[in-house]
TIFI-976519 format. One record per residue (C-alpha): x, y, z; residue number from 0. Coordinates in Angstrom, 3 decimals, always signed. Layout:
+----------+----------+----------+-----+
:       c1 :       c2 :       c3 : seq :
+----------+----------+----------+-----+
:        X :        Y :        Z : NUM :
...
+----------+----------+----------+-----+
***
This chain:
+----------+----------+----------+-----+
:       c1 :       c2 :       c3 : seq :
+----------+----------+----------+-----+
:  +18.441 :   -0.434 :   -5.499 :   0 :
:  +14.734 :   -0.649 :   -4.708 :   1 :
:  +12.622 :   +1.654 :   -2.659 :   2 :
:  +10.783 :   -0.272 :   +0.032 :   3 :
:   +7.236 :   +1.011 :   +0.467 :   4 :
:   +4.806 :   -0.137 :   +3.148 :   5 :
:   +1.055 :   +0.202 :   +2.640 :   6 :
:   -0.366 :   +0.471 :   +6.136 :   7 :
:   -3.265 :   +1.611 :   +8.302 :   8 :
:   -4.513 :   +1.150 :  +11.831 :   9 :
:   -8.014 :   +0.061 :  +10.894 :  10 :
:   -8.885 :   -2.994 :   +8.828 :  11 :
:  -11.094 :   -2.855 :   +5.751 :  12 :
:   -9.863 :   +0.488 :   +4.455 :  13 :
:   -8.389 :   -0.920 :   +1.245 :  14 :
:   -4.736 :   -1.678 :   +2.003 :  15 :
:   -4.553 :   -4.850 :   -0.057 :  16 :
:   -6.506 :   -3.316 :   -2.931 :  17 :
:   -4.142 :   -0.345 :   -2.793 :  18 :
:   -1.035 :   -2.553 :   -2.699 :  19 :
:   -2.205 :   -4.394 :   -5.826 :  20 :
:   -3.274 :   -1.228 :   -7.650 :  21 :
:   -0.130 :   +0.773 :   -6.866 :  22 :
:   +2.090 :   -2.200 :   -7.669 :  23 :
:   +0.365 :   -2.722 :  -11.011 :  24 :
:   +0.395 :   +1.009 :  -11.797 :  25 :
:   +4.142 :   +1.279 :  -11.142 :  26 :
:   +4.792 :   -1.836 :  -13.238 :  27 :
:   +2.590 :   -0.471 :  -16.048 :  28 :
:   +4.886 :   +2.585 :  -15.966 :  29 :
:   +7.920 :   +0.393 :  -16.641 :  30 :
:   +9.138 :   -0.069 :  -13.052 :  31 :
:  +10.030 :   -3.552 :  -11.784 :  32 :
:   +7.828 :   -4.269 :   -8.773 :  33 :
:   +7.276 :   -7.006 :   -6.203 :  34 :
:   +4.289 :   -6.893 :   -3.868 :  35 :
:   +4.814 :   -8.770 :   -0.588 :  36 :
:   +1.982 :  -10.006 :   +1.624 :  37 :
:   +2.793 :   -9.708 :   +5.359 :  38 :
:   -0.658 :  -10.811 :   +6.524 :  39 :
:   +0.308 :  -14.330 :   +7.610 :  40 :
:   -2.708 :  -16.576 :   +8.145 :  41 :
:   -5.122 :  -14.100 :   +6.544 :  42 :
:   -3.557 :  -13.543 :   +3.145 :  43 :
:   -5.655 :  -11.921 :   +0.427 :  44 :
:   -3.146 :  -10.271 :   -1.865 :  45 :
:   -2.898 :  -13.449 :   -3.953 :  46 :
:   -6.679 :  -13.335 :   -4.476 :  47 :
:   -6.725 :   -9.667 :   -5.452 :  48 :
:   -3.842 :  -10.356 :   -7.863 :  49 :
:   -5.605 :  -13.396 :   -9.328 :  50 :
:   -2.764 :  -15.738 :   -8.354 :  51 :
:   -4.327 :  -17.843 :   -5.592 :  52 :
:   -3.924 :  -21.086 :   -7.548 :  53 :
:   -0.279 :  -20.393 :   -8.373 :  54 :
:   +1.073 :  -20.210 :   -4.809 :  55 :
:   +3.405 :  -23.161 :   -4.199 :  56 :
:   +5.966 :  -21.598 :   -1.859 :  57 :
:   +5.384 :  -18.527 :   +0.284 :  58 :
:   +7.174 :  -15.800 :   +2.241 :  59 :
:   +7.674 :  -17.982 :   +5.335 :  60 :
:   +9.152 :  -20.813 :   +3.242 :  61 :
:  +11.778 :  -18.356 :   +1.992 :  62 :
:  +12.373 :  -16.791 :   +5.428 :  63 :
:  +12.968 :  -20.226 :   +6.945 :  64 :
:  +15.147 :  -21.451 :   +4.073 :  65 :
:  +12.699 :  -24.121 :   +2.880 :  66 :
:  +12.516 :  -22.532 :   -0.589 :  67 :
:  +14.604 :  -20.142 :   -2.663 :  68 :
:  +13.251 :  -16.713 :   -3.492 :  69 :
:  +12.973 :  -17.602 :   -7.191 :  70 :
:  +10.726 :  -20.539 :   -6.323 :  71 :
:   +8.297 :  -18.366 :   -4.351 :  72 :
:   +8.097 :  -15.324 :   -6.624 :  73 :
:   +5.038 :  -15.382 :   -8.904 :  74 :
:   +5.315 :  -13.392 :  -12.123 :  75 :
:   +2.115 :  -11.651 :  -13.196 :  76 :
:   +0.759 :  -12.952 :  -16.517 :  77 :
:   -0.635 :   -9.536 :  -17.566 :  78 :
:   +2.186 :   -7.137 :  -16.663 :  79 :
:   +5.743 :   -8.413 :  -17.171 :  80 :
:   +7.367 :   -6.212 :  -14.526 :  81 :
:   +5.021 :   -7.220 :  -11.700 :  82 :
:   +5.696 :  -10.036 :   -9.187 :  83 :
:   +4.019 :  -11.364 :   -6.035 :  84 :
:   +5.470 :  -12.936 :   -2.882 :  85 :
:   +2.488 :  -14.464 :   -1.083 :  86 :
:   +2.033 :  -14.935 :   +2.658 :  87 :
:   +1.397 :  -18.313 :   +4.222 :  88 :
:   -2.256 :  -19.151 :   +4.791 :  89 :
:   -1.635 :  -21.882 :   +7.335 :  90 :
:   +1.385 :  -20.845 :   +9.428 :  91 :
:   +1.491 :  -18.671 :  +12.532 :  92 :
:   +2.661 :  -15.075 :  +12.187 :  93 :
:   +5.463 :  -15.783 :  +14.702 :  94 :
:   +7.138 :  -17.852 :  +11.970 :  95 :
:   +8.298 :  -14.540 :  +10.455 :  96 :
:  +11.577 :  -13.715 :  +12.194 :  97 :
:  +13.202 :  -10.279 :  +12.133 :  98 :
:  +16.443 :  -11.736 :  +10.779 :  99 :
:  +14.671 :  -13.719 :   +8.075 : 100 :
:  +12.558 :  -10.770 :   +6.946 : 101 :
:  +15.663 :   -8.541 :   +6.798 : 102 :
:  +17.486 :  -11.089 :   +4.612 : 103 :
:  +14.569 :  -11.464 :   +2.165 : 104 :
:  +13.964 :   -7.706 :   +1.916 : 105 :
:  +17.683 :   -7.149 :   +1.229 : 106 :
:  +17.561 :   -9.713 :   -1.570 : 107 :
:  +14.419 :   -8.145 :   -3.046 : 108 :
:  +16.063 :   -4.693 :   -2.941 : 109 :
:  +18.770 :   -5.982 :   -5.278 : 110 :
:  +16.284 :   -7.264 :   -7.852 : 111 :
:  +13.440 :   -4.743 :   -8.105 : 112 :
:  +12.825 :   -1.002 :   -8.369 : 113 :
:   +9.997 :   -1.191 :   -5.819 : 114 :
:   +9.286 :   -3.583 :   -2.938 : 115 :
:   +5.719 :   -2.940 :   -1.758 : 116 :
:   +4.831 :   -4.474 :   +1.612 : 117 :
:   +1.132 :   -5.095 :   +2.309 : 118 :
:   +0.847 :   -4.700 :   +6.079 : 119 :
:   -1.768 :   -6.374 :   +8.256 : 120 :
:   -4.059 :   -3.936 :  +10.061 : 121 :
:   -3.295 :   -2.797 :  +13.583 : 122 :
:   -0.152 :   -2.260 :  +15.602 : 123 :
:   +0.857 :   -5.845 :  +16.352 : 124 :
:   +4.065 :   -7.613 :  +15.381 : 125 :
:   +3.068 :   -8.296 :  +11.768 : 126 :
:   +2.451 :   -4.614 :  +11.151 : 127 :
:   +5.729 :   -3.509 :  +12.737 : 128 :
:   +7.661 :   -6.131 :  +10.730 : 129 :
:   +6.051 :   -4.875 :   +7.510 : 130 :
:   +7.039 :   -1.248 :   +8.191 : 131 :
:  +10.488 :   -1.897 :   +9.696 : 132 :
:  +12.542 :   -1.741 :   +6.469 : 133 :
:  +10.411 :   +0.831 :   +4.669 : 134 :
:  +11.833 :   +3.950 :   +3.027 : 135 :
:   +8.377 :   +5.377 :   +2.392 : 136 :
:   +4.930 :   +4.666 :   +3.842 : 137 :
:   +1.509 :   +5.060 :   +2.251 : 138 :
:   -1.028 :   +5.434 :   +5.064 : 139 :
:   -4.451 :   +4.344 :   +3.775 : 140 :
:   -7.437 :   +6.010 :   +5.422 : 141 :
:  -11.197 :   +6.191 :   +4.939 : 142 :
:  -12.878 :   +9.546 :   +5.618 : 143 :
:  -14.227 :   +8.259 :   +8.953 : 144 :
:  -13.257 :   +9.455 :  +12.424 : 145 :
:  -12.243 :   +5.990 :  +13.672 : 146 :
:  -10.096 :   +5.307 :  +10.614 : 147 :
:   -8.351 :   +8.671 :  +10.864 : 148 :
:   -7.675 :   +8.255 :  +14.582 : 149 :
:   -6.125 :   +4.808 :  +14.019 : 150 :
:   -4.001 :   +6.204 :  +11.180 : 151 :
:   -2.663 :   +8.861 :  +13.532 : 152 :
:   -1.434 :   +6.044 :  +15.785 : 153 :
:   +0.237 :   +4.320 :  +12.837 : 154 :
:   +2.048 :   +7.544 :  +11.896 : 155 :
:   +3.472 :   +7.591 :  +15.417 : 156 :
:   +4.735 :   +4.021 :  +15.009 : 157 :
:   +6.361 :   +4.886 :  +11.669 : 158 :
:   +8.304 :   +7.606 :  +13.479 : 159 :
:   +9.450 :   +5.172 :  +16.185 : 160 :
:   +9.645 :   +1.564 :  +14.964 : 161 :
:  +11.336 :   +1.734 :  +11.563 : 162 :
:  +15.060 :   +1.364 :  +10.926 : 163 :
:  +15.099 :   +4.843 :   +9.396 : 164 :
:  +13.533 :   +6.329 :  +12.526 : 165 :
:  +16.031 :   +4.527 :  +14.778 : 166 :
:  +18.883 :   +5.961 :  +12.697 : 167 :
:  +17.436 :   +9.454 :  +13.028 : 168 :
:  +16.685 :   +9.565 :   +9.293 : 169 :
:  +13.558 :  +11.067 :   +7.754 : 170 :
:  +10.718 :   +8.613 :   +7.251 : 171 :
:   +8.758 :   +9.660 :   +4.175 : 172 :
:   +5.021 :   +9.286 :   +4.817 : 173 :
:   +2.057 :  +10.125 :   +2.613 : 174 :
:   -1.694 :   +9.756 :   +2.823 : 175 :
:   -4.014 :   +7.924 :   +0.449 : 176 :
:   -7.679 :   +8.668 :   +1.111 : 177 :
:   -9.964 :   +5.862 :   -0.094 : 178 :
:  -13.734 :   +5.504 :   -0.632 : 179 :
:  -14.199 :   +9.255 :   -0.811 : 180 :
:  -17.612 :  +10.599 :   -1.827 : 181 :
:  -17.644 :  +14.389 :   -2.197 : 182 :
:  -21.449 :  +14.613 :   -2.058 : 183 :
:  -21.598 :  +12.704 :   +1.238 : 184 :
:  -18.766 :  +14.792 :   +2.622 : 185 :
:  -20.667 :  +17.930 :   +1.651 : 186 :
:  -23.728 :  +16.606 :   +3.531 : 187 :
:  -21.605 :  +15.950 :   +6.619 : 188 :
:  -21.870 :  +12.152 :   +6.313 : 189 :
:  -18.096 :  +11.727 :   +6.155 : 190 :
:  -15.023 :  +13.866 :   +6.793 : 191 :
:  -13.898 :  +16.291 :   +4.129 : 192 :
:  -10.405 :  +16.078 :   +2.651 : 193 :
:   -9.270 :  +19.208 :   +4.479 : 194 :
:  -10.503 :  +17.790 :   +7.812 : 195 :
:   -8.469 :  +14.593 :   +7.360 : 196 :
:   -5.357 :  +16.528 :   +6.371 : 197 :
:   -5.703 :  +18.881 :   +9.327 : 198 :
:   -5.713 :  +15.882 :  +11.686 : 199 :
:   -2.981 :  +13.744 :  +10.105 : 200 :
:   -0.717 :  +16.484 :   +8.696 : 201 :
:   +1.126 :  +14.379 :   +6.134 : 202 :
:   +1.292 :  +14.964 :   +2.356 : 203 :
:   -1.615 :  +13.718 :   +0.272 : 204 :
:   -0.646 :  +11.254 :   -2.475 : 205 :
:   -4.137 :  +10.616 :   -3.847 : 206 :
:   -7.902 :  +10.422 :   -3.345 : 207 :
:   -9.624 :   +7.229 :   -4.489 : 208 :
:  -13.330 :   +7.832 :   -5.116 : 209 :
:  -15.989 :   +5.404 :   -3.950 : 210 :
:  -16.386 :   +3.169 :   -7.006 : 211 :
:  -17.885 :   -0.156 :   -8.014 : 212 :
:  -14.872 :   -0.575 :  -10.305 : 213 :
:  -12.689 :   -1.310 :   -7.256 : 214 :
:  -15.052 :   -3.986 :   -5.920 : 215 :
:  -15.453 :   -5.549 :   -9.356 : 216 :
:  -11.676 :   -5.633 :   -9.813 : 217 :
:  -11.156 :   -7.456 :   -6.505 : 218 :
:  -13.826 :   -9.993 :   -7.406 : 219 :
:  -12.173 :  -10.544 :  -10.802 : 220 :
:   -8.726 :  -11.024 :   -9.237 : 221 :
:   -7.250 :   -8.120 :  -11.134 : 222 :
:   -5.899 :   -4.754 :   -9.923 : 223 :
:   -8.294 :   -2.009 :  -11.005 : 224 :
:   -5.559 :   -0.307 :  -13.065 : 225 :
:   -5.494 :   -3.447 :  -15.237 : 226 :
:   -9.167 :   -4.491 :  -15.244 : 227 :
:  -10.694 :   -1.036 :  -15.732 : 228 :
:   -7.891 :   +1.463 :  -16.434 : 229 :
:  -10.249 :   +4.240 :  -17.567 : 230 :
:  -12.306 :   +4.229 :  -14.364 : 231 :
:  -11.942 :   +7.157 :  -11.984 : 232 :
:  -10.485 :   +4.901 :   -9.290 : 233 :
:   -7.861 :   +3.462 :  -11.662 : 234 :
:   -6.892 :   +6.917 :  -12.861 : 235 :
:   -6.508 :   +8.046 :   -9.246 : 236 :
:   -4.211 :   +5.086 :   -8.487 : 237 :
:   -2.198 :   +5.635 :  -11.682 : 238 :
:   -1.654 :   +9.279 :  -10.735 : 239 :
:   -0.739 :   +8.340 :   -7.149 : 240 :
:   +1.905 :   +5.967 :   -8.545 : 241 :
:   +3.306 :   +8.766 :  -10.701 : 242 :
:   +3.547 :  +11.016 :   -7.636 : 243 :
:   +5.462 :   +8.254 :   -5.839 : 244 :
:   +7.914 :   +8.359 :   -8.757 : 245 :
:   +8.370 :  +12.080 :   -8.170 : 246 :
:   +6.177 :  +13.353 :  -11.011 : 247 :
:   +4.443 :  +16.611 :  -10.101 : 248 :
:   +0.697 :  +16.093 :  -10.693 : 249 :
:   -1.994 :  +18.106 :   -8.868 : 250 :
:   -4.346 :  +16.187 :   -6.583 : 251 :
:   -7.988 :  +16.802 :   -7.525 : 252 :
:  -10.936 :  +16.147 :   -5.227 : 253 :
:  -13.457 :  +13.871 :   -7.021 : 254 :
:  -16.574 :  +15.664 :   -8.339 : 255 :
:  -15.424 :  +19.092 :   -7.211 : 256 :
:  -12.637 :  +19.085 :   -9.830 : 257 :
:  -10.829 :  +21.679 :   -7.773 : 258 :
:   -7.059 :  +21.500 :   -7.469 : 259 :
:   -5.883 :  +20.946 :   -3.909 : 260 :
:   -2.238 :  +20.479 :   -4.808 : 261 :
:   -0.862 :  +23.854 :   -3.887 : 262 :
:   -2.633 :  +24.040 :   -0.562 : 263 :
:   -2.836 :  +20.460 :   +0.608 : 264 :
:   -0.206 :  +18.218 :   -0.979 : 265 :
:   +2.572 :  +20.142 :   +0.683 : 266 :
:   +1.254 :  +19.917 :   +4.251 : 267 :
:   +3.593 :  +18.216 :   +6.642 : 268 :
:   +3.941 :  +17.647 :  +10.331 : 269 :
:   +4.730 :  +20.913 :  +12.064 : 270 :
+----------+----------+----------+-----+
***
């Protein structure tokens, strides 16, 4: 049965959708069957980043409301066989997603895939809590900026309160993905350093994505960076993050410094 993973953050524009596409593609490139699900009703972008915007006929809400079967709405990636997309509606209201309907669709997806990756809308509103509710593991995406880190701290609190696992008293696995990191700027004090972010958020680090034009180019091409430019530093960072999600022990290295942080930082958890 699948692991349900939510990609979330408090602040918009930190790279959640890019991360959802890249991690989904990286897991599928490793032989895992994956579906990426867009929860951002009315503001969907995952179909664009995946290069499938012209292939959306039925969407998540159609399936939730019984207007289409899951098979009709799932879009199979043309580049990676094991990768699928369930797009959000662009025209409906977010209230059209009901708790019961989402639970039914997630249960059905669990039976069919190894990974169900939910792309959460930013913030703490209903769409975000629906996206995290059924998750077994959360990837909290953060930029090395004070406002982004503070908002992520709020999201970590919600993960410990609003998910089914939390309500059952079960452990909610959470990990941090730091995006748009520039070691030189951090050294000059223009952004937070990795250790500063980890000291504040106190969850395990799953990867550091360096600031890179490869990520922007990939989004513009409609292709996850692990497919469009797999040798780029950003793609390699996502590929390694996906391997860590699968339980493979790989040290986390800070870009440019090339210094292993795994022993000291990857194991940090909430006290």
